[in-house]
C-alpha positions in Angstrom: -7.5 -9.7 -17.1 -5.9 -7.7 -19.9 -3.7 -4.6 -19.9 -4.2 -2.4 -22.9 -1.0 -0.3 -22.8 -1.2 3.0 -24.6 0.9 6.2 -24.6 -1.3 8.3 -22.3 -0.3 8.6 -18.6 -3.8 7.9 -17.3 -4.8 4.3 -16.4 -8.4 3.0 -16.0 -9.8 -0.2 -14.7 -12.8 -1.5 -16.6 -15.0 -4.3 -15.2 -16.9 -5.7 -18.2 -19.1 -8.5 -19.3 -19.7 -10.5 -22.4 -21.9 -9.2 -25.2 -22.0 -5.7 -23.7 -22.3 -2.8 -26.3 -21.5 -0.2 -23.6 -18.3 -2.1 -22.7 -17.3 -2.1 -26.4 -17.9 1.6 -26.6 -15.8 2.3 -23.4 -12.9 0.3 -24.9 -13.2 2.2 -28.2 -13.2 5.6 -26.4 -10.1 4.7 -24.4 -8.3 3.2 -27.4 -9.2 6.3 -29.5 -8.0 8.6 -26.8 -4.8 6.5 -26.4 -5.6 5.9 -22.7 -4.2 2.7 -21.0 -6.6 0.5 -19.2 -6.9 -2.9 -17.4 -10.0 -4.9 -18.4 -11.4 -7.5 -16.1 -14.4 -9.6 -16.8 -17.1 -9.5 -14.1 -16.5 -13.2 -13.4 -12.9 -12.4 -12.4 -14.0 -10.0 -9.6 -15.0 -11.3 -6.2 -18.8 -11.1 -5.7 -18.5 -9.0 -2.5 -16.8 -6.3 -4.5 -19.6 -6.4 -7.1 -22.1 -6.1 -4.3 -20.4 -3.0 -2.9 -20.4 -1.4 -6.3 -24.1 -2.2 -6.8 -24.8 -0.8 -3.3 -23.3 2.5 -4.6 -25.9 2.6 -7.4 -23.7 1.4 -10.2 -26.0 -1.2 -11.8 -24.8 -1.5 -15.4 -21.6 -2.4 -17.2 -18.9 -1.4 -17.7 -17.8 -0.3 -14.2 -15.0 2.2 -14.7 -12.3 3.3 -12.2 -9.5 5.8 -12.8 -6.1 5.2 -11.1 -5.3 8.2 -8.8 -1.8 7.1 -7.9 -0.1 6.7 -4.5 -1.1 8.2 -1.1 0.3 11.6 -2.0 -1.7 11.7 -5.2 -4.8 10.7 -3.4 -4.2 13.4 -0.7 -3.8 16.1 -3.4 -6.9 14.9 -5.3 -9.1 14.8 -2.2 -7.9 18.2 -1.0 -8.3 19.7 -4.5 -11.8 18.3 -4.8 -12.9 19.6 -1.4 -11.4 23.0 -2.0 -13.4 23.3 -5.2 -16.7 22.6 -3.4 
């Protein structure tokens, strides 16, 4: 696991695999935009979690997550998202 600390306030989690051009592109995008991210190789992630992700239709790498924050931040984001719909 690697933390790529940049100046931006956002934080992403990338689950990547070796020899993955799309993974390289994702890293380049985040680095170019000065966005911090944690990178984990697929072999560092428990297989049950990978199975859940695949069950949601995410079948290619990288798998990307954005940190929302604490419970209050989650509440605000969920409420905001549902109010927009």
